[in-house]
N, C-alpha and C positions, 0 to 999 in steps of 0.2 A: 592422575589423569593421563598424562602425556599430552599436555595441551599447550598450544601457543597459537601463533597466527601467521597470517600471510604478510609478506613484506609490503608495507605501504610506502608511498612516495610523495614527496612534496616537490612540485615543479620538476626539475630535471634530475633530481637525486635518484639513483637507481637502487632500489631494494632497501638495504640497511640504512638507517639514519645514523649520521655521524654527529656527535654532540661535542661542542666546545663552548663552554659557558652558554649553553642553550642556543647556540647559533647553528642553523641547519644549512649546510652547504648546498649550493645550486649546481655543483659539478659532480660528475660520477667518480668520486674519489675512491669509493669501494665498489668495484665492478663485479657484476654477476657473470662468472666465467662459464659454468657448466650447469645445465638443467636436465634432470631426469624425472619424468612424470609418467605415471601409469594411471590412467583413468578407466574405471569400469562403470558403465551406465546400464542400469536395468530399468527400463521404462522411464520413470521420472525420478529416480534416485541415482546420484553419482557418488562413487567412492574414489577418492584421490589419494595417491601415495606419491610423494615427491621428495627429491633431494636437490638442494641448491648449494652451489659452491661459490663463495664470494672471496675476493682478494683486495687487500688494501694496496693500491698502486702508487700511493704517495710515499714520501720519505719521512713522514711524521706519523706517529701513532694516532689512532682514531678510537675514541670511546663510542661503542655501538650499542644499540638496543633494537629489539625486535617487536614489531607492533602488528597485531592482527585485528581488523574490524570484524566484529561478530554480529551477524544478523540472526533472526529468529528461525531461519530454515537451515542453519549450518551447525554441525557439531564437529569441533576440532578435538581429536582424541589423542594425538601424539605430537610432541615437539621435543626435539633434543638437538644440541649443537656441539660440534667438536672444534676446539681451537687449540692447536698444538697438542700438548699432552693432557689438556683439560677436557672434560666432558660435562656438559650442562644439560640437565633434564628437568622439565616441568612436570609436576605430578599433582594429583588431587589428594587432599586429606580431609577428614571430618572437620567441620568448621571450627570447633573449639580448639582442636589440636593445631590446626593451621594458624589460628590467631596467636597461640603461644609461640609458634615458630617465627611468625612475622615480627613479634616483639624482639626476638633475638637476631633478626636479620639486619645487618648494617645497610644503610642507604635507602631504607623504606620511605624516608621523607622526600626522596626524589620523585617517587610515584605520586605523592600528594601534590608536589609542586607541578608535576606534569599535568595532573588532573585539572588544576586551576589556571595554569598559565599558557598551556599550548593552544594554538589557534584552531585545532580540529575539534569536532563535536561527534559524540556518539559512543557506543559501547565497544571497547577494545580490550584485547589481552596484550599486556606489555611485559617484556622481560629484558632486563639489562644483561648484556653478554660480556661486558668488560672491555678492556683495551685491546685493540687489534694492532699489532706492531707493523712497521713498514714491511711490505711484501708478505704480510701475514695472511693466512687463509682460515676461513670459517666455513664449516659444512653444516647446513641446516637440514634436518629431516622433519617434514611436515605432513601429517595425514589428517584428512577430514572427510566428512560425509555431508551431503547436501541434497535437499529436495530441489528438483529442477522446475523452473516455471514453464507454463504452457503458453505457446504463442498462438495468435489468432488462427493460423493455418494448421494447428494441431501438432506442431513440432515441439519436442523437448529441447530446451536451450541450455547449453553449458558454456561458461565463459572462463577465460584465464587471462589475468591482467598482463598487459604488454611489459610492465615493469619486471615481470618474472621470466623474461626471455633473455638469453645471453646477450651481453653487450658486445656488439661486433664492430670492429673498426673497418669501415668500407674503403679498403685500398683499391680493390678492383672487384668486379662482379664475380669472377671465377673464384678468387681467393676468399671472398666473403661467403660464397656458397660452401666451399670446402671447410671453412672455419665453423660455419653453422652446423654442418653435418657432423662435425666432431664434437661440438659442444651442446647440441640439442638432441635429446632422446625422448620423444613424446609419443606414447602409444595410447590408443583409445580402443577399448573393447566394448562392444554393444551386445545387449541381450534383451530379448522380448519374446514372449509367447505368441504375440501377434505376428511376429516376423519383422525384420528390419527392411525397410523399403530403400532408403537412400539417405545420404548426408549432404549437407551444404556447409562448407568451411571457408572462411575468408583468408585462407592461407594455402600455400602449396602443400600437397599431401599425396600419398600413394592411393591408388584405386581401392575402393571398398572391397575387402576380401571376406567372403562368407566362410565361416568355419563350421557350419552345419548345413546339411543338404536342404533342410526345410527353411533356411534363411532366418532361423531364430537367434543366431549369433553371428557376429561379424567383427572385423578389426580394420583399423586404419592408422597410419602413421603420418606425423607431420614431417615435412622436409625442411621447412623454414618457419620463421615467425611471420606474423601478418605484416604487410607492407605499411609504411608510414606510421609506425608505432601504434597501430590499432590494437585493441584487446582481441584475443582469440575469441571468435564467435562460432560455436559449433551448433548446428541445427540437425536434430535427429528425427527422421520421419519413419513412422511405423506403418505396417499394413493393416487393413481392416478398419472398422469403426473405432472411435476413440472415446466412446461414452464411458467405458469402464475398463480398467486394467488391474491385474493382480500380480504381485510378486510374493512368492512363499519362500521363506528362508528357514533352513533347518536349525535345530537346536544346537547349542554348544554341548558336545559330548562330555565335557569336563564339568558342566554346571550341575548342581543338585536338582533333583526333581522338585517341581513346585515353584521354582524361581522363574523370573522372566526369561533367563537364558536357557532354562531347562525345557522350554517348549518352543515349537515352531511359531513364527510370527508371520502374518500376512499383511502386506501393504496394499491397500486399495486406493486407486486414484480415480476420483469421480469427475467426469467432464460431461455434465448433462447437455443434451441437445435442447436448446431453448429456441423454439420457433417464434416468429413475430405474430403474436395474437393479441386480441383485445382482452385485457384482464377483466375479470368479473368483479362486481362490487364485493368488498370484503377481502380483496387481495391486492390492495393498492399501497399499503405501507403506512409506517409511522414516521413522520418527518419532524425532527427536532432542530430548532435554530438556536445556536449558542452565540451570543454577541458580547464581545468585550465592551464594557461600559464606556471606555475611552473612545470607542468607535461609534457609539450608539447614535449620536446626532447625525453622523454622516451615513449610517447604514439604514436610516429610516425608509428611504425610497426603495432600497434593495429589499427590505422586509416586505414592503407594500407589494412589489412585483412578485415576490415569492408567494405570498399569501394568496394573491389573486390568481396565480398560476396553478395552484393545487387542484386536484380532481375531487369531486364529491365522493364521499365514502371513505376517504383516508382519515388518518388521525394526525394531530399536530400539537406542538407546544413551542413556546418561545422562552428562552432563558437569557437573562443578562447576568454578567459576572464581572466582579472587580475584587475588592477586598472580601466581599461576600457574594452570594449569588441569589437570584430570585427568579421564580417561574411565573409566567402569566397565569397558568392554571396549576392546581395541585398535582394533576396528572394529565396525560395527553387526552384531548377531547376530539370528538368526531368533527370533520370539516363540514359544517352546515352554515347557512346564511347567518344565523344568530351568533354562532361562535366566531365566524369570520369577522362580523361587525364588531364584536367585543374586542378581538385581537387588534383590529385596525385602530380602534379607539384608544387602545393602550400603548400603541407604538410610541407616541410622543410623551408619554407620562414618565419615562425613565430617563434620568439625566446622567451626564458623564460622572465617572467615579475615578478620582485620581489616586486611589489607594493601591492595594496589591492586585494580584491576578490569580484568583483561586480556581484555576481550571481543574486542578486535581480534585478538589472537593466536589465540584459540580459533576465531573465524570463519575465519581464514586456514587453520588446520589442518583444519577441516571441509571447506572449499571445495576443498582440495587432494586430498581423497579422492575416488575415482571414484564416480559415481552407480551405483546398483544397477538393472539393467535391469528395467523393469516395476514399479519401486517408487518413485514420486514422493517427493522429499525434502521434509519439512516440519519446521520448527524451532519449538520452544516455549521462549521466552526469559523467564526470571524474573530480574528485576534490581532492585536497590535502590540501590547506590552510584553516584555520578556518575562518568562517564568523562571525566576531566580535559580534555584537549585533543585527543582522538583522534576526535571526532565525524565530521570530514570524511573521515578515512581509513576509518572504519567504513562510512560511507555509500558511499564509492567501491567498497569490496569488495562490499557488498550490491548496488549497482547493476550491477557487473560480472556477477554470477551471478543476477540477478533472474529470468531465464528458466529457471533450473534448480531453484528451490526456492520455498517459501512460508514466511513467518514469522508466528507468533502471539506477541505481546509482552505481558508482564505487569509493567509498572513498579510499584514499591511505594514505601512510605515517603514519602507526600505528593508522589509523582510528580516526583521530582528528575530522572528521565530520561524523563519522559513525552514530551517533544518528539522526542527521538531514537527512542524506541520507536515513536511514531506514524509517523515518517518511514520506518523500516524496514518496518513493516507495510504502509504504503501502497505502497511501492516494489515489494513482492513480492506484492501483492494478498492480504495476510493481514488480521489484525485486531489492534488494540491495545486492551487492557482494563486500566484502572488498578484495582488491588485495594486495598480499604480495610480488610480484616480477614482473619483466618486462615480463617474459614468462607467468605468471599467468594472467596478464592484457589482453593479446591477447586471451588466451583461454576462460576466463570468458566472455569477451565482445562478442565474436562470438557465444558462447553458448546462451547468452541472445538474440542476433539477431535471432538465430534459433527459439527461443520462440516467438519473435516479429513477425516473418513471418508466424506463425500459423494462420489458418482461424479465423475470428471474425465476429460478427454480426454488420452490419452497416446499414445506411439508416433506422433507427428504427422509427416507427410511431405507434400511437394508434388511433383507430376509435371506438367511443362510440355509443351504441344503447340503449337509455333509454326510458321509457314510455313517452308519450306526456305530456308536461308541465314541464318536468325536463331537466336540462342542466348541463354541467360540465365545470368548469374552473380549469385549471392546476395550482397548486402551485409550484410543482417541475416538470420540463419538462423531457422528455425522453432523455437519454444521446446520444452522437454522435456514440458511439460504446459500445459493451459489449464483453468481452473476454471470452474464454473458461473457464468454472469452476467458473464464477463470476455471481453476480446478481446485479440488480439496483432497487431501490425503488422509485416509483413515487407517488406523493400525489395530490389529486384533491378534490375540493369542489363540492357538488351537490346542485344546486339551484332550486327553484321553488316548485310547488305543482303538484303532479300527477293528471291528469284529471280523471283517473279511480283508485280509492283507492284500488281496488282488485288486481291490477297489481303491484306486488312487486319484479319484477325481471328485471335486466338489463344485458347488454352484452358489452364486450369490445374485440376488435380484435387487436392483436399484429402482425405487419408486419415488416419484415426485410430482408436483403440480406446477404448471405454468398458467397463471390465471385460473380459469375454470376447467382447464384441460388436464387430464391425468396421463402420465407416462410411466412405463416400466421397461426395464432392460435387464436381461439375464445373461450372466457370463459364466461359462463353465471353465474351470481352471484346474490344472494338475496340482496334486498335493505332493508331488515329488519335489522336495525342497532344493533350492540352489545350494551350492557348496562353497560359498565365499567364506574363507576363514576369518575375515575381518568383521563379519556380521554387521554390515551397514544398516540393514533394515531394523535389526534389534537396537542399534544405537539411536536411530531416529525415534523409534517407538519409546525407548527408555527416556529420551529427552522430554517427550510429551508427558509420560507417566510421572516423572520427577516433579515437573512443574505442577501437575494436577495434585499430587500429594502435598506439595507446599501450600497450594491454595486451599486445600481441604483442612489445613492446620495440623498435619501430622507432626507430632512432637515426641520427645523422649519418653513421655508417659505411655505412649503406645509402643512399647518396647519392640515387639516382633516386627511390626510394620516399619518402624523407624530403622531398625538394624538392617532389614532386608533392603530398604530403599537406599541407605548409605552404601551398603556392600555392592549393590548393583552399579551405583554411580562410580565407585572406585574401580570396580572390575573392568568396566568398559571405558573408563576415562571420560565419562560424560558429565560435564559440569552441572551443578544443581544448586538450589538454595541451601542444601544441607552440607555442601562441601566448599572448599576454597583452594586456591593454587599455592604451591610452594615449589621453588626451583632450587636445585642443588648442583654445586660445582664439585666434581670429583677429579682426582689426579689420574685415576685409572678407570677406563671405561667398564671394566669387568668388576667394579666394586660390588655390584649385585646385578642380577639380570633385570633388564629394563621392563619386563612384563610382570615383575613382582615388586611388592612394596616391603620396606623394612618392617619388622614386626612392631617396632616401637618408635615413636617420633623422637625419643631421646637419642637414638642412633644418629639422627641428622645433626646433632650438636657435637659430634666427635671431632677431634682435631683434623682428621683426614678429609673432612667434608666442609664446604663453605656454602652457606645459604645465600641465595641470589635474589634480589628484589624482583618479584613478578606477581602480577595480580590482574584480575578482571576489573577494569576501570570504566567509569563513565566520564568521558572528556566533556568539558563545558565550554569549548571554544566556539569559533564561528563556522568553520568549514565542515560540511558533513563528511564523515569518513565511514564508508560502508564497504561491505564485501563486494568485490568486483563482480558486477552482473550488469547486463544491458538495461535492466530496469532502473539502474542508478545513473546511467549516462545522462539522463534528462536532468538530474539534480545538478550535475556539473555544468551542463550547457545552459540551464536556466540561470544558475548562479552567475555565470559570465554575463549573460544578458542583463541581469539585475544590476550588476556593478556598472555596466555601461549606461543604464537608465537612471542611475542614482544622482540626477541633477535636479535642483529645484527649479520650478517654473511657476510663475504667478498665474492666478486664475484669469481667464480671458473675459468672463462675464459672470455676473451674479444671477443665479436662477431666481425667478419671481414666484410670488404666491398667486392664488386664484384672483379673479377680478374682484373689484370692490362690491360689485353687485352680489356675488356669491356670499361675501362676508356678511351682507346685511340680511340675508335670508335665514329662515329656520332650516338648518341643515340636517341631513341624515348622518348616521355614523360614518359612512364612506366619505361624505362631503366634509364632515367636520375635520377629518384627519388632514385633508388638503388645506384647510384653513389654519390648522395648528402646526403643520410641519414648518420649522424654522428654515430660513435661508441657509445655504451652506456657508460654513466658516471660511472666510476669504483668506485665512492664514494657512490653509491646507498646503502642506509642503511636499506632496507627492508630485512626481512628474506627470503632466497631463497634456494631451494633445489638444491644441486649440480647435482642430477639426471636429472633435467629438461634440463640442458645445455649439458649433455652428450648423451642424447637420439638421437639427430639428428644434422645434419649440418644445423643450423638455418639460416646461411647466404645464403646457397644454396636454402633452402626453401623460404626465403624471395625474392630471385631473381626470382624463378619460379613463385611465386604469383604475383610479380610486372609485369610480362610479360603477364598475362592472360587478355584477352579482356573482355569488358563489357558483351558480349553475352555468355561468358563461354569458348570460344575457345582460342587456342594459334596460333601464326604465326610462321612458320619455319624460325628462324633467328639464326645468329651466337651467339647472346646473350643467346638464349634458349639452344642451344647446349652446351655452356660453363657452364650454370647453371646446366644442367643435367650431367655434367662430360664427355661429348662426344665432338667429332669434327663434324663440319657441313658435312664434307665429309662422315663420318661414317653414319650419319643420312640419307643423300641422297642415299647412297649406299644400305642401308637396306630397303628402301621404297619398299613395296610389288610390286607395279606396277606403271606405268605412269598414270593409270586411277585414282589412289588415290590422292585426292586433298592434297596439302602440309599442309593446315590448319588441315585437318582431321588426317593426319599422326602425325603432331606435337601435336595435342590434345590428341591422344591415348598415345603417348610417355609420355606426362606430367602426364596423369592420372595414368599410370603404375608406374611412378617415385614417384608420391604422395602417391600411395598405399604402396610403400615400407616403408614409414614412418607413415602410417595412424594410426597404433596402438600406435605410439609414439606422434603424433601430431593430436589429435582428432578434433581440430578446423578447419581442412581442409575439413570437411565433406560438408559444404556448397559449397565450390569451386568445389569439386569432383562432387557433384550432379548437379551443374550448368553446368559443362562440359558434363556430361552424357546426360543431356536433349538436349543440343545443338547437340550432335552427333546423337541422335535419331531423331532429326528434319531434318537431312540431307537426301537427296534422294540417293538411290543406293550406300550406303557406305559399303565397304567390311570390316566390323568390325572384323570378325574372322581372316582374313589374316593379318590385321593391328596389332591385338593383339598378334598373334603368332610371328610376326617379332619384336614387341616391347619387348616381353618376352625374346626373344633370345638376343636382343641388350643390355638390361638392366639386364639380369640375374635374371629374376623373373618368376613366374608362376601364371598367372591370367586367370581364365576361362572366356569364352565369356558370360556366364550368367550374368556377372557383369553389362553389358550394359542394360540388361532387369530388373535387380534387383534394379538398382539405381533409386530412387524416389526423385524427387526434394523436398527438405525439406520444402519449402514454400507451397508445394501442399498437403503434407500428414499430416498436423497438428501435426508434431513432429516425423513422421516416418523418420528414418535415412537412408541415402544412405548406402547400405551394399554390400560388396563384398562377394559373396557366398562362395568362397573358394580360397585361394591362399597361397603360401608360397615362401619365398625367397630361391633361389637355392644357 
C-alpha cells in the first residue's frame, strides 16, 4: 500500500501520540518542527503530498504511534517514517499473506488493546513507530487523495488540521513570522477546465497567481498557519455554472492494456440545479421510521406528529427494533386515510424491549427490499441503546447503500450512540440531532421531516457522446437521488482508440427530474488527459471499484477477476477488503525501492527486517475521530454542548390524557390513540427545560393533531370541540352559514387554534400548511367569513391573508407557512 494516516491529537498533544502505560500526555512533548505540503486540486478532488518532521524535546524517550482517521472519501496511499537509521514503511498485501505476517509480528496484541480500550471511536489506521529517544527526530511522509465537499455557495472546500502546522514559540511577532516562514512550506495548485475564479483562505497567503492565460490553472502559497489554532479552511471558487464538471486523467503508460490503469478515467461531479417547485404526486418519497423499543413509549407522540405531517401520495412504514425487529406493514404502504388510521392505532401496541439492539439486522432487511420508483427512500432512526460491537458492520452496510437513501438520526439518552448516528447521517447526507427531552424529540424530528420533504433530483441518468471508436464503462454509477446543496462523484473508464486523432472533445448530458419537471444539462469536455503522475482520479475510482467487487462477492474462484482486483489494489496502494496492511522496519532505506514490493512475503521474515504492528482498526471508544474536515467540526462542537447538558433534571409536570368525556365515547382510530397513549414516564432522566412544558397545553395540542385527517382537514366532532376547549353546540351555533361545509368550518377552527400556539410549538408548521393547502383546493369556500367567526369564537385575530400566504412546506423547498399578521386578544 504505502498507507497510514494523518496525525491525530488529543487535547493539547501535537501530532504524535506518546504512550507511557497508555497515558497520553497533554503537553507538546513531541513537537512538529517542519511541515512541507503540496496540494493539487482539480475541481473536486485533492491530491496531497506531505512531509512532517517531529522532534522529542524531552530528556526521556517516548514510545510513539501514528494514527490516521479514515473516512469514506479519502484514500491514503503512502506512509513511511524515518527514525535515525531506521526506515518504516506501511504496505498492502493480499489478505491471507498479510494474516500470516501479522501472526509473526510482535506486539500485535497492543492493537487489539487499543481497539477496545482507547476513548476514540471510528475507523483508523494505526502504526507503532517505536521509541523516540531524547532530541530524536522522526520524519513522516504521508500522501492521500480526497474527494472535496461542495459548499452551498458552490465552492470546493479543502481542510488541513491545525495540529499539523509547525509548533511555534511566540517570543515576538517578527521572530515568530521568521520561524514560520522557515518551517512551513505549503503550496496549493488549482486546476479546472471551467477556470479558477478566486480563493478564500483563513490564513495569510500570497496573491493567487494564474499559471495559464485562460485561468484554468493557478497557484497560491501559505505564509503562516491560521490564527488561534484554527484548521486551515480553503474555499476554491470556479467560473461558470457548477451543474456538471469533468476531470479526465491519462492512463498509466506502464500498465497493461485492459486493466484499470491501462485506460483513461473520467471523474464527473454532478451538482444538479434544484429549483423550489411543487412536487407532483408520485415523487414524494418513501419514509421509514425506525424506533428503538426502549424509546417507544416516549416516542409515541413524535410518531403521531410525523405520521400526521406526511403528504398524501408518499409511502411509509414504521419499524420497532430491540433484540429483534418488527414492521407495522410487510412492506411500505401508500399514505392514505385508511393506512394512516391503521398506523396510528398500532403506535401504542408495541412495548419496551430490554434486550439487545439489532439495528444491523433491521438495516439489512430494509436494504434488501427494492426501492419504489419515483419515491426516494429516507430513514428516521431513533436510538437509545448502545450497539455493542457491530458499528463497523453497520457503517459498511450504510456505505454500500449510501447512494440509495438518506438517514436522519436521533440518538437519545446522553448520546451513547451519538458518534455512530453522526457517521450514518454524514455518510448519507442526512442530519444527526441529539434529543434531550420528550418535547425536543417531536420538535427536532418534524423539523428534519420538513427538510426531507424539500425538492430533490431523482431519475438521474447520464448520456455520453464520444468520438467514433471510443466508449465508456461506468465504475461508479449515478445515485438514485441528489439532495439540495450536495454533489455526487461518478467515475468511468474510456476504452478504445479514436478513429480521428484530431478530435479530442467529448460530451456528456445529465438528465434528472425535480418533481414533475424535467432538466438536462450538457457539458463538453476535453479528452486531453491531465498529466498527474500520482493518478489521483484512478485511485479514487479504484477505491469504489474494489468495494463494489467485494459486495458482488468476488472470490478466489473467479480467478481472473480476483487477481486483477488484488493487483490493482497493491499497485496503487488503495486499501480494499481483499488486502491488509503490513509495516516493515529496515536498517537501510534502500533495502528495496519503495514503489515495488518484495516478490515473496517470506522475505519480510528475514533477520534484516522487523515487522511492525500496523492495521486498519475500528476503535470502539466514545469520542468520534474523523478525518479533519469542516463537516466534522459540528461533531466536536455538539459533543461539547452535550457534555455541558448532561445533568439530570426532574419533570416539571406530567402530561395528561384526553378528557373523561372523550374516554366514554365510541372513538375513531385517531381518537383511540389519544385515549391509549400512556402518560410520560416521570423517571425520564434527560435534561429538560421547564419552559417547554409551560408554553402550551401539550395534551390539547396532541388531541387536535390526532384528529387531523390524512388530507389535512378536520371533521366536526365532539372530540374536536373538547380538544379546542369548546362545546359542539357553540361550534355549530357560530358556523357562518349552512352553505359552509362542516369539514371546512372545523379545519378553519383548528388552524386558528393551532396558530394560537404556533410561536410556542413551531413543529406544527407542516400540519398548518397541509390544512391550508386542503382549504385552498376546496371550491367556493367562504374563508373570510369562516375566519371572522373563528376569531370571534376563539378570541384571536388572524387576517384572511393567512390562507394565501400558507405555502405547503414540501412544495417550497423549505419555505415556511407563515401567518402574515395576528395577535391574541
